[in-house]
N, C-alpha and C positions, 0 to 999 in steps of 0.2 A: 563315069561321072559327067563327062562333058555332054554326053547324049541326053542325060536326064536334065541337065541345066538348059540345054537347047530346047528340049520339049517344054519345060516350064516357061522359058522365055517366050516361046511361040504361043503357048496357051495364054500367057498374060497379054501378049500383043493382040491376040484374037479377042480376048475379053475386053481389052481397052477399046479396040475398034468398035465392037458391038455396043459397048456402053456409050461411046461418043456418038455413033449413028443414032442410037435410040434416043439419046438426049436431044439431038438436033431435031429429030422427028417430033418428039413431044413438044419442044419449044415452038416449032413451026405450027403444029396443030393448035396449040394454045393461042398463038398470035392470030391465027385465022378465026378462031372462035371469038376472041376478043374483038376483032374487026367486025364480025357479024353482029355482036351484041351492041357495039357502039353505033352501028348503022341503024339497028332496030330502035335504040334509045333516041337517036336523032329523029327518026321518023315519028316516034311517039310525041316528042317535043314539038315537032313541026305541026302535027295534027292538033295538038292541044292549043298551040298558038293560033291556028286557023279557027278553031272553035271559039276561042276567046275573042278574036277579032269579030267573028260573026255575032256573038252575044253582045258585044259592045255596040255594034252597029244597030242591032235590034233595040237595045236600050235607048240609044240616041233617037231612033225613029219613034219609039213610044213616048219619050219625053217631048219631042217636037209635036206629036199629035195631041198630047195632053195640053201643051202650051197653047196650041191653036184652039182647042175646045174651050179653054179658060178665057182666051181673048174674045171668042164669039159670045160666051155667056156674059162677060163684062160689057161688051158692046150692047147686048140685049138689055142688060140692067140699066146701062147709061141712057139708052133710048127711052126706056120706060120712065126713068127719073126726069129726063128733059121733056118728055113728051106729052 
C-alpha cells in the first residue's frame, strides 16, 4: 500500500509541477503579446496625432491664404470706390 501511495503522490507532484510551469508559460506569453499590442496601439495613436497636427496646419494655412485674398479684394474694391 505504501508503494501505491508513494506512486500516486509522485504522480500528483509531477502533474502539479507541469501545471504550474505551463501556467507560468501561458501567463508570460500573454503578457508579452499584450505588450506588443499596447505598443502597436500607441504607434497608431502617435501616427493619428501627427496626421491631425498636419491637417490642422494645412487648415490654418488655407484660412490664412483665404484671409489674404479677401484683404486684397477689399483693398481693390476700396481703391475703386475712392478712386
